[in-house]
N, C-alpha and C positions, 0 to 999 in steps of 0.2 A: 275181436273186433267184429261188429255186426256186418251182415252182408250189405246193408244200406250204406254204411260208412265206407266199406270197400268199394262199392259201386260209385260213390261220390269221388273217392280218391282216383279211381280209374278214369272216370269222366274228366276230372281236372287234368290228369296226365295226358289224356288224348287231346284235350283242348290246347294244352301247352305245346304238344308236338305239332298239331295242325298249324298253330300260329308260327312256330319256327319254320316249318316246311313251306308255308305260304310266302315266305320271303325269297325263296329260290325258285328259279326255273330248273326243271330236272336236268337240263343240259349244262347248267352251271355248277351242279353238284359234283364233287370229286368221285371218281370211280373207285369202288372197293372190290376186293377179290371175292368177298362173300357178304351176303346180307341175310340175316336170320330174323324172322318175325315169329314170335311164339305167342300162343294163346292157350289158355287152360281148356276151353271147351270147343270153341269154334272161331275160325278166321275167315272173313269174307272180304274179297276184293271186288269192287263194283266200279264200272265205268260205263255210263249210259245204259244200254240194253244188255250189256255183257256182265257176267259175274262168275267168280270161282269161289266155292265154299269148301273149306276143309274142316272136318269134324274130328273130335278126339277119338271116335271109334274107328277111324280110318276111312270113312266115307268121303269121297270127293265128288262134288257136283259142279259141272261146267254148264252154264247157260249162255246161249249166244244166238244172235240172229242168223249168223253163218259160222261155220267152224271148219278150219283147215288144219291139217297136219302135213308137214313136209320135212323131208330129211335128205341129206346128201348121201346117206348110207341106208342100211336096212332099218325097217320099222317092225317091231315085234309087239303084238298084243297077246297077252296071256290071261286066261280066266281060270280061276280055281273051280268054277262051276260053269254055268251056262253063259254063252256069249250071244247077245241079242242084237240084231241089226234091224231097224225099222225105218221105213221111208216110203214115200209115194213111188219111188223108183230106185232100185239098187243096181248100180252098174259095176262091171269089172272091165279093166283095160279096154 
């Protein structure tokens, strides 16, 4: 099957899914224990000025106007190589 045909089929499936989802408010949808979204190359979630991009090579990009991480327990950040923090001001406690 040609990539053009595959793209057309995928586009149609996405349109069908969007039509079905448009019928529901998210609060009306039943809760599931697990939701898995799979994409062969890249998955992007977008809401206004915020986005999350997952790439097949393992790259994750989060873009936002503001970004907050909170946890009731420990937070661990591990880097296999360099960890960079950039900002006009970086504060500690």
